[in-house]
The first five atom37 places (N, CA, C, CB, O) and aatype in JSON, in Angstrom:
{
  "aatype": [20, 20, 20, 20, 20, 20, 20, 20, 20, 20, 20, 20, 20, 20, 20, 20, 20, 20, 20, 20, 20, 20, 20, 20, 20, 20, 20, 20, 20, 20, 20, 20, 20, 20, 20, 20, 20, 20, 20, 20, 20, 20, 20, 20, 20, 20, 20, 20, 20, 20, 20, 20, 20, 20, 20, 20, 20, 20, 20, 20, 20, 20, 20, 20, 20, 20, 20, 20, 20, 20, 20, 20, 20, 20, 20, 20, 20, 20, 20, 20, 20, 20, 20, 20, 20, 20, 20, 20, 20, 20, 20, 20, 20, 20, 20, 20, 20, 20, 20, 20, 20, 20, 20],
  "atom_mask": [
    [1, 1, 1, 1, 1],
    [1, 1, 1, 1, 1],
    [1, 1, 1, 1, 1],
    [1, 1, 1, 1, 1],
    [1, 1, 1, 1, 1],
    [1, 1, 1, 1, 1],
    [1, 1, 1, 1, 1],
    [1, 1, 1, 1, 1],
    [1, 1, 1, 1, 1],
    [1, 1, 1, 1, 1],
    [1, 1, 1, 1, 1],
    [1, 1, 1, 1, 1],
    [1, 1, 1, 1, 1],
    [1, 1, 1, 1, 1],
    [1, 1, 1, 1, 1],
    [1, 1, 1, 1, 1],
    [1, 1, 1, 1, 1],
    [1, 1, 1, 1, 1],
    [1, 1, 1, 1, 1],
    [1, 1, 1, 1, 1],
    [1, 1, 1, 1, 1],
    [1, 1, 1, 1, 1],
    [1, 1, 1, 1, 1],
    [1, 1, 1, 1, 1],
    [1, 1, 1, 1, 1],
    [1, 1, 1, 1, 1],
    [1, 1, 1, 1, 1],
    [1, 1, 1, 1, 1],
    [1, 1, 1, 1, 1],
    [1, 1, 1, 1, 1],
    [1, 1, 1, 1, 1],
    [1, 1, 1, 1, 1],
    [1, 1, 1, 1, 1],
    [1, 1, 1, 1, 1],
    [1, 1, 1, 1, 1],
    [1, 1, 1, 1, 1],
    [1, 1, 1, 1, 1],
    [1, 1, 1, 1, 1],
    [1, 1, 1, 1, 1],
    [1, 1, 1, 1, 1],
    [1, 1, 1, 1, 1],
    [1, 1, 1, 1, 1],
    [1, 1, 1, 1, 1],
    [1, 1, 1, 1, 1],
    [1, 1, 1, 1, 1],
    [1, 1, 1, 1, 1],
    [1, 1, 1, 1, 1],
    [1, 1, 1, 1, 1],
    [1, 1, 1, 1, 1],
    [1, 1, 1, 1, 1],
    [1, 1, 1, 1, 1],
    [1, 1, 1, 1, 1],
    [1, 1, 1, 1, 1],
    [1, 1, 1, 1, 1],
    [1, 1, 1, 1, 1],
    [1, 1, 1, 1, 1],
    [1, 1, 1, 1, 1],
    [1, 1, 1, 1, 1],
    [1, 1, 1, 1, 1],
    [1, 1, 1, 1, 1],
    [1, 1, 1, 1, 1],
    [1, 1, 1, 1, 1],
    [1, 1, 1, 1, 1],
    [1, 1, 1, 1, 1],
    [1, 1, 1, 1, 1],
    [1, 1, 1, 1, 1],
    [1, 1, 1, 1, 1],
    [1, 1, 1, 1, 1],
    [1, 1, 1, 1, 1],
    [1, 1, 1, 1, 1],
    [1, 1, 1, 1, 1],
    [1, 1, 1, 1, 1],
    [1, 1, 1, 1, 1],
    [1, 1, 1, 1, 1],
    [1, 1, 1, 1, 1],
    [1, 1, 1, 1, 1],
    [1, 1, 1, 1, 1],
    [1, 1, 1, 1, 1],
    [1, 1, 1, 1, 1],
    [1, 1, 1, 1, 1],
    [1, 1, 1, 1, 1],
    [1, 1, 1, 1, 1],
    [1, 1, 1, 1, 1],
    [1, 1, 1, 1, 1],
    [1, 1, 1, 1, 1],
    [1, 1, 1, 1, 1],
    [1, 1, 1, 1, 1],
    [1, 1, 1, 1, 1],
    [1, 1, 1, 1, 1],
    [1, 1, 1, 1, 1],
    [1, 1, 1, 1, 1],
    [1, 1, 1, 1, 1],
    [1, 1, 1, 1, 1],
    [1, 1, 1, 1, 1],
    [1, 1, 1, 1, 1],
    [1, 1, 1, 1, 1],
    [1, 1, 1, 1, 1],
    [1, 1, 1, 1, 1],
    [1, 1, 1, 1, 1],
    [1, 1, 1, 1, 1],
    [1, 1, 1, 1, 1],
    [1, 1, 1, 1, 1],
    [1, 1, 1, 1, 1]
  ],
  "atom_positions": [
    [[-63.37, -38.36, -32.71], [-62.58, -37.33, -33.35], [-61.19, -37.88, -33.68], [-62.48, -36.08, -32.46], [-60.61, -38.64, -32.9]],
    [[-60.68, -37.49, -34.82], [-59.37, -37.96, -35.27], [-58.27, -37.13, -34.62], [-59.27, -37.89, -36.8], [-58.31, -35.9, -34.66]],
    [[-57.31, -37.8, -34.02], [-56.16, -37.11, -33.45], [-55.11, -36.87, -34.52], [-55.58, -37.9, -32.29], [-55.18, -37.42, -35.62]],
    [[-54.13, -36.05, -34.18], [-53.09, -35.66, -35.13], [-51.73, -35.77, -34.46], [-53.33, -34.23, -35.66], [-51.55, -35.37, -33.31]],
    [[-50.77, -36.31, -35.2], [-49.36, -36.28, -34.8], [-48.61, -35.48, -35.84], [-48.76, -37.72, -34.64], [-48.98, -35.47, -37.02]],
    [[-47.54, -34.81, -35.41], [-46.7, -34.05, -36.32], [-45.25, -34.48, -36.16], [-46.85, -32.53, -36.08], [-44.78, -34.71, -35.05]],
    [[-44.56, -34.58, -37.27], [-43.11, -34.73, -37.29], [-42.57, -33.53, -38.05], [-42.67, -36.1, -37.96], [-42.95, -33.29, -39.19]],
    [[-41.68, -32.78, -37.42], [-41.04, -31.66, -38.09], [-39.68, -32.1, -38.6], [-40.89, -30.45, -37.13], [-38.91, -32.74, -37.9]],
    [[-39.4, -31.74, -39.85], [-38.19, -32.18, -40.55], [-37.36, -30.96, -40.9], [-38.53, -33.0, -41.83], [-37.85, -30.03, -41.54]],
    [[-36.1, -30.96, -40.48], [-35.15, -29.92, -40.87], [-34.03, -30.59, -41.64], [-34.6, -29.13, -39.61], [-33.53, -31.65, -41.24]],
    [[-33.63, -29.98, -42.75], [-32.53, -30.51, -43.53], [-32.95, -31.02, -44.9], [-31.86, -31.59, -42.78], [-32.09, -31.34, -45.72]],
    [[-34.24, -31.11, -45.15], [-34.73, -31.54, -46.47], [-34.69, -30.35, -47.41], [-36.17, -32.12, -46.38], [-34.84, -29.2, -46.98]],
    [[-34.48, -30.61, -48.68], [-34.41, -29.55, -49.67], [-35.78, -28.98, -50.02], [-33.74, -30.05, -50.91], [-35.89, -27.82, -50.4]],
    [[-36.83, -29.8, -49.91], [-38.16, -29.34, -50.32], [-39.24, -30.2, -49.7], [-38.28, -29.35, -51.85], [-38.98, -31.28, -49.16]],
    [[-40.47, -29.71, -49.79], [-41.63, -30.49, -49.39], [-41.73, -31.73, -50.28], [-42.94, -29.64, -49.47], [-42.05, -32.82, -49.81]],
    [[-41.45, -31.56, -51.56], [-41.5, -32.68, -52.51], [-40.52, -33.78, -52.12], [-41.2, -32.19, -53.92], [-40.87, -34.96, -52.19]],
    [[-39.32, -33.41, -51.73], [-38.33, -34.41, -51.33], [-38.84, -35.23, -50.15], [-37.0, -33.73, -50.96], [-38.72, -36.46, -50.15]],
    [[-39.42, -34.58, -49.14], [-39.95, -35.3, -47.98], [-41.1, -36.21, -48.42], [-40.43, -34.3, -46.89], [-41.17, -37.36, -48.0]],
    [[-42.0, -35.69, -49.26], [-43.14, -36.48, -49.71], [-42.71, -37.71, -50.5], [-44.06, -35.62, -50.56], [-43.3, -38.78, -50.35]],
    [[-41.68, -37.56, -51.35], [-41.19, -38.71, -52.12], [-40.67, -39.8, -51.21], [-40.09, -38.27, -53.09], [-40.94, -40.98, -51.44]],
    [[-39.93, -39.42, -50.18], [-39.37, -40.42, -49.26], [-40.48, -41.07, -48.44], [-38.33, -39.76, -48.32], [-40.49, -42.29, -48.28]],
    [[-41.42, -40.27, -47.94], [-42.53, -40.82, -47.15], [-43.35, -41.78, -48.01], [-43.43, -39.68, -46.59], [-43.72, -42.87, -47.55]],
    [[-43.65, -41.39, -49.24], [-44.42, -42.27, -50.14], [-43.68, -43.58, -50.39], [-44.71, -41.55, -51.48], [-44.29, -44.64, -50.41]],
    [[-42.38, -43.5, -50.59], [-41.59, -44.72, -50.81], [-41.61, -45.62, -49.58], [-40.13, -44.35, -51.17], [-41.75, -46.84, -49.71]],
    [[-41.48, -45.03, -48.41], [-41.49, -45.82, -47.16], [-42.84, -46.53, -46.99], [-41.21, -44.9, -45.94], [-42.89, -47.67, -46.55]],
    [[-43.92, -45.84, -47.34], [-45.26, -46.4, -47.16], [-45.73, -47.24, -48.34], [-46.25, -45.3, -46.91], [-46.78, -47.88, -48.27]],
    [[-44.96, -47.24, -49.44], [-45.42, -47.91, -50.64], [-46.66, -47.24, -51.19], [-45.69, -49.39, -50.36], [-47.59, -47.91, -51.65]],
    [[-46.67, -45.92, -51.13], [-47.85, -45.14, -51.5], [-47.53, -44.2, -52.66], [-48.38, -44.34, -50.29], [-46.47, -44.31, -53.28]],
    [[-48.44, -43.29, -52.94], [-48.23, -42.3, -54.0], [-48.52, -40.91, -53.44], [-49.13, -42.61, -55.25], [-49.05, -40.77, -52.34]],
    [[-48.16, -39.89, -54.23], [-48.37, -38.51, -53.81], [-49.45, -37.86, -54.65], [-47.06, -37.7, -53.92], [-49.62, -38.18, -55.82]],
    [[-50.19, -36.95, -54.02], [-51.19, -36.16, -54.73], [-50.89, -34.69, -54.49], [-52.64, -36.53, -54.28], [-50.83, -34.24, -53.34]],
    [[-50.71, -33.95, -55.57], [-50.48, -32.53, -55.47], [-51.63, -31.82, -56.18], [-49.1, -32.13, -56.08], [-52.38, -32.44, -56.93]],
    [[-51.76, -30.54, -55.94], [-52.75, -29.79, -56.67], [-53.78, -29.1, -55.8], [-53.43, -30.67, -57.62], [-54.55, -28.28, -56.3]],
    [[-53.82, -29.41, -54.54], [-54.74, -28.73, -53.63], [-54.21, -27.35, -53.3], [-54.96, -29.55, -52.35], [-54.41, -26.4, -54.05]],
    [[-53.54, -27.25, -52.18], [-52.93, -25.99, -51.76], [-51.47, -25.98, -52.2], [-53.04, -25.8, -50.22], [-50.8, -27.01, -52.16]],
    [[-50.97, -24.81, -52.63], [-49.55, -24.73, -53.01], [-48.65, -25.12, -51.83], [-49.2, -23.3, -53.5], [-48.9, -24.73, -50.69]],
    [[-47.61, -25.9, -52.11], [-46.67, -26.29, -51.07], [-47.18, -27.37, -50.14], [-46.3, -25.11, -50.27], [-46.59, -27.61, -49.09]],
    [[-48.25, -28.03, -50.51], [-48.84, -29.08, -49.67], [-49.03, -30.34, -50.52], [-50.22, -28.62, -49.06], [-49.6, -30.28, -51.61]],
    [[-48.54, -31.46, -50.02], [-48.64, -32.74, -50.74], [-49.27, -33.77, -49.82], [-47.24, -33.22, -51.23], [-48.9, -33.9, -48.65]],
    [[-50.24, -34.5, -50.36], [-50.9, -35.56, -49.61], [-50.37, -36.9, -50.11], [-52.46, -35.48, -49.77], [-50.3, -37.13, -51.32]],
    [[-50.0, -37.77, -49.19], [-49.55, -39.12, -49.53], [-50.75, -40.03, -49.37], [-48.34, -39.59, -48.62], [-51.34, -40.12, -48.3]],
    [[-51.12, -40.73, -50.46], [-52.31, -41.59, -50.46], [-51.93, -43.0, -50.9], [-53.41, -41.02, -51.38], [-50.83, -43.25, -51.39]],
    [[-52.86, -43.91, -50.7], [-52.64, -45.28, -51.14], [-51.73, -46.06, -50.21], [-52.08, -45.29, -52.51], [-51.11, -47.04, -50.62]],
    [[-51.64, -45.62, -48.96], [-50.83, -46.34, -47.97], [-51.48, -47.7, -47.7], [-50.69, -45.51, -46.64], [-52.67, -47.88, -47.97]],
    [[-50.72, -48.65, -47.17], [-51.28, -49.98, -46.9], [-52.46, -49.95, -45.93], [-50.2, -50.88, -46.35], [-53.29, -50.86, -45.93]],
    [[-52.54, -48.92, -45.11], [-53.64, -48.76, -44.16], [-54.54, -47.64, -44.69], [-53.1, -48.44, -42.71], [-54.14, -46.48, -44.66]],
    [[-55.75, -47.96, -45.16], [-56.61, -46.94, -45.77], [-57.07, -45.86, -44.8], [-57.8, -47.6, -46.37], [-57.53, -44.8, -45.24]],
    [[-56.97, -46.09, -43.5], [-57.38, -45.08, -42.51], [-56.27, -44.07, -42.23], [-57.8, -45.76, -41.21], [-56.49, -43.07, -41.55]],
    [[-55.08, -44.34, -42.75], [-53.92, -43.47, -42.54], [-53.93, -42.32, -43.54], [-52.6, -44.27, -42.65], [-54.16, -42.53, -44.73]],
    [[-53.69, -41.11, -43.06], [-53.57, -39.93, -43.93], [-52.3, -39.19, -43.54], [-54.84, -39.0, -43.82], [-52.08, -38.9, -42.36]],
    [[-51.47, -38.89, -44.54], [-50.2, -38.2, -44.31], [-50.15, -36.99, -45.24], [-48.98, -39.16, -44.55], [-50.35, -37.11, -46.45]],
    [[-49.87, -35.82, -44.66], [-49.76, -34.57, -45.41], [-48.41, -33.94, -45.09], [-50.94, -33.59, -45.07], [-48.0, -33.9, -43.93]],
    [[-47.73, -33.45, -46.13], [-46.44, -32.78, -45.95], [-46.57, -31.36, -46.45], [-45.28, -33.55, -46.69], [-47.11, -31.12, -47.53]],
    [[-46.07, -30.4, -45.65], [-46.13, -28.99, -46.03], [-45.07, -28.21, -45.25], [-47.54, -28.4, -45.76], [-44.42, -28.76, -44.36]],
    [[-44.9, -26.95, -45.58], [-44.01, -26.1, -44.81], [-44.63, -25.85, -43.45], [-43.71, -24.76, -45.54], [-45.83, -25.59, -43.35]],
    [[-43.82, -25.93, -42.4], [-44.34, -25.7, -41.05], [-44.11, -24.27, -40.63], [-43.68, -26.66, -40.06], [-44.97, -23.67, -39.97]],
    [[-42.99, -23.72, -40.99], [-42.61, -22.37, -40.55], [-42.11, -21.62, -41.77], [-41.53, -22.41, -39.42], [-41.24, -22.12, -42.49]],
    [[-42.62, -20.45, -41.99], [-42.13, -19.62, -43.08], [-40.97, -18.81, -42.55], [-43.26, -18.69, -43.66], [-41.13, -17.7, -42.03]],
    [[-39.81, -19.38, -42.69], [-38.58, -18.83, -42.17], [-38.0, -17.8, -43.13], [-37.56, -19.95, -41.91], [-38.31, -17.82, -44.32]],
    [[-37.19, -16.91, -42.63], [-36.53, -15.95, -43.49], [-35.09, -16.38, -43.78], [-36.54, -14.57, -42.86], [-34.37, -15.69, -44.5]],
    [[-34.68, -17.5, -43.22], [-33.33, -18.0, -43.44], [-33.22, -18.76, -44.74], [-32.9, -18.88, -42.29], [-34.04, -18.6, -45.64]],
    [[-32.21, -19.57, -44.83], [-31.97, -20.37, -46.04], [-33.05, -21.44, -46.19], [-30.57, -21.03, -45.98], [-33.43, -22.07, -45.2]],
    [[-33.56, -21.64, -47.4], [-34.65, -22.62, -47.61], [-34.32, -24.02, -47.11], [-34.99, -22.69, -49.07], [-35.22, -24.73, -46.65]],
    [[-33.06, -24.44, -47.2], [-32.74, -25.8, -46.75], [-32.83, -25.94, -45.23], [-31.35, -26.19, -47.22], [-32.78, -27.06, -44.71]],
    [[-32.96, -24.84, -44.52], [-33.13, -24.89, -43.07], [-34.6, -24.7, -42.67], [-32.26, -23.83, -42.4], [-34.93, -24.76, -41.48]],
    [[-35.48, -24.48, -43.64], [-36.89, -24.34, -43.32], [-37.42, -25.67, -42.79], [-37.7, -23.89, -44.57], [-36.9, -26.74, -43.13]],
    [[-38.43, -25.6, -41.98], [-39.02, -26.79, -41.4], [-40.16, -27.29, -42.29], [-39.54, -26.51, -39.98], [-41.06, -26.54, -42.66]],
    [[-40.09, -28.56, -42.63], [-41.19, -29.22, -43.32], [-41.96, -30.02, -42.28], [-40.68, -30.14, -44.5], [-41.35, -30.66, -41.43]],
    [[-43.29, -29.99, -42.33], [-44.1, -30.69, -41.34], [-44.82, -31.86, -41.98], [-45.1, -29.73, -40.67], [-45.47, -31.72, -43.02]],
    [[-44.69, -33.01, -41.34], [-45.45, -34.2, -41.72], [-46.6, -34.32, -40.71], [-44.54, -35.52, -41.74], [-46.36, -34.42, -39.51]],
    [[-47.81, -34.31, -41.2], [-48.99, -34.44, -40.35], [-49.59, -35.82, -40.59], [-50.05, -33.3, -40.64], [-49.88, -36.2, -41.73]],
    [[-49.76, -36.57, -39.5], [-50.25, -37.93, -39.58], [-51.57, -38.03, -38.84], [-49.21, -38.94, -39.0], [-51.67, -37.65, -37.67]],
    [[-52.6, -38.54, -39.53], [-53.88, -38.81, -38.88], [-54.28, -40.24, -39.19], [-54.98, -37.8, -39.36], [-53.85, -40.84, -40.18]],
    [[-55.11, -40.78, -38.33], [-55.64, -42.13, -38.53], [-57.11, -42.1, -38.13], [-54.83, -43.22, -37.71], [-57.44, -41.74, -37.0]],
    [[-57.98, -42.49, -39.04], [-59.42, -42.37, -38.82], [-59.97, -43.29, -37.74], [-60.14, -42.64, -40.08], [-61.03, -43.0, -37.17]],
    [[-59.29, -44.38, -37.45], [-59.88, -45.35, -36.53], [-59.19, -45.47, -35.18], [-59.87, -46.67, -37.18], [-59.84, -45.84, -34.2]],
    [[-57.9, -45.18, -35.1], [-57.19, -45.54, -33.87], [-56.02, -44.61, -33.57], [-56.7, -46.96, -33.97], [-55.15, -44.39, -34.41]],
    [[-56.02, -44.07, -32.37], [-54.87, -43.24, -31.96], [-53.62, -44.11, -31.76], [-55.2, -42.46, -30.66], [-52.51, -43.64, -31.96]],
    [[-53.81, -45.37, -31.36], [-52.66, -46.27, -31.21], [-52.01, -46.53, -32.57], [-53.11, -47.61, -30.57], [-50.78, -46.53, -32.69]],
    [[-52.83, -46.74, -33.59], [-52.3, -46.95, -34.94], [-51.6, -45.7, -35.45], [-53.42, -47.36, -35.91], [-50.54, -45.78, -36.07]],
    [[-52.19, -44.53, -35.17], [-51.57, -43.27, -35.58], [-50.18, -43.14, -34.96], [-52.45, -42.08, -35.17], [-49.22, -42.79, -35.65]],
    [[-50.08, -43.4, -33.67], [-48.78, -43.31, -32.99], [-47.79, -44.33, -33.54], [-48.95, -43.52, -31.48], [-46.6, -44.04, -33.69]],
    [[-48.29, -45.53, -33.85], [-47.41, -46.56, -34.41], [-46.85, -46.1, -35.76], [-48.18, -47.9, -34.58], [-45.65, -46.25, -36.01]],
    [[-47.71, -45.55, -36.63], [-47.23, -45.06, -37.92], [-46.27, -43.88, -37.74], [-48.42, -44.64, -38.8], [-45.29, -43.77, -38.47]],
    [[-46.55, -43.01, -36.79], [-45.66, -41.87, -36.52], [-44.28, -42.36, -36.09], [-46.26, -40.95, -35.43], [-43.27, -41.87, -36.59]],
    [[-44.24, -43.31, -35.18], [-42.97, -43.86, -34.72], [-42.24, -44.56, -35.86], [-43.19, -44.84, -33.56], [-41.02, -44.43, -35.99]],
    [[-42.97, -45.28, -36.67], [-42.36, -45.98, -37.81], [-41.74, -44.97, -38.77], [-43.41, -46.84, -38.55], [-40.58, -45.13, -39.17]],
    [[-42.48, -43.94, -39.15], [-41.94, -42.93, -40.06], [-40.73, -42.22, -39.45], [-43.01, -41.91, -40.41], [-39.74, -41.99, -40.15]],
    [[-40.8, -41.88, -38.17], [-39.68, -41.21, -37.51], [-38.43, -42.07, -37.58], [-40.02, -40.89, -36.04], [-37.35, -41.59, -37.94]],
    [[-38.57, -43.34, -37.25], [-37.43, -44.25, -37.23], [-36.84, -44.43, -38.64], [-37.85, -45.62, -36.67], [-35.63, -44.31, -38.82]],
    [[-37.68, -44.7, -39.62], [-37.2, -44.97, -40.97], [-36.6, -43.72, -41.61], [-38.33, -45.52, -41.84], [-35.55, -43.8, -42.25]],
    [[-37.24, -42.57, -41.46], [-36.71, -41.34, -42.06], [-35.38, -40.95, -41.42], [-37.73, -40.19, -41.91], [-34.49, -40.44, -42.11]],
    [[-35.24, -41.17, -40.13], [-33.98, -40.88, -39.45], [-32.86, -41.79, -39.96], [-34.14, -41.03, -37.93], [-31.72, -41.36, -40.11]],
    [[-33.2, -43.06, -40.22], [-32.2, -44.01, -40.73], [-31.8, -43.71, -42.17], [-32.74, -45.42, -40.63], [-30.64, -43.88, -42.54]],
    [[-32.76, -43.27, -42.99], [-32.51, -43.1, -44.43], [-31.92, -41.76, -44.82], [-33.77, -43.3, -45.18], [-31.23, -41.67, -45.84]],
    [[-32.16, -40.73, -44.06], [-31.76, -39.39, -44.45], [-31.0, -38.68, -43.34], [-32.98, -38.57, -44.84], [-31.11, -39.03, -42.16]],
    [[-30.24, -37.7, -43.74], [-29.51, -36.87, -42.78], [-30.38, -35.67, -42.42], [-28.13, -36.42, -43.37], [-29.97, -34.52, -42.57]],
    [[-31.58, -35.96, -41.95], [-32.53, -34.92, -41.55], [-32.65, -34.94, -40.02], [-33.92, -35.13, -42.22], [-32.41, -35.96, -39.38]],
    [[-33.02, -33.82, -39.46], [-33.33, -33.75, -38.04], [-34.84, -33.8, -37.93], [-32.75, -32.45, -37.38], [-35.54, -32.96, -38.49]],
    [[-35.36, -34.79, -37.2], [-36.79, -34.94, -37.0], [-37.15, -34.73, -35.54], [-37.26, -36.32, -37.48], [-36.47, -35.23, -34.65]],
    [[-38.22, -34.0, -35.31], [-38.73, -33.82, -33.97], [-40.23, -34.03, -34.01], [-38.38, -32.42, -33.41], [-40.89, -33.75, -35.01]],
    [[-40.76, -34.53, -32.9], [-42.21, -34.66, -32.76], [-42.73, -33.32, -32.26], [-42.61, -35.83, -31.79], [-42.24, -32.79, -31.26]],
    [[-43.72, -32.8, -32.95], [-44.26, -31.49, -32.58], [-45.59, -31.66, -31.87], [-44.42, -30.6, -33.82], [-46.2, -30.67, -31.48]]
  ]
}
């Protein structure tokens, strides 16, 4: 069974903004068109890696304070999944003024 890691992002303007940065970090592309407000990052260097970005909490506050959730799965290895999660957490924290937490 595939395990799941989550990174919650506060401070991003949109799901699209988070997806663009994640895709750039991974050297991947984005796919939209499934569910509204949900973007899948594909074409990562590791074909077993799957990254999905969406709203985590439907808040009633200001949209820029809404939580965006990055969901990371890896088809073959929980160690690889954790490695990618740590990598994304580190790089996104360095590149953006976002607050990231592991959920």
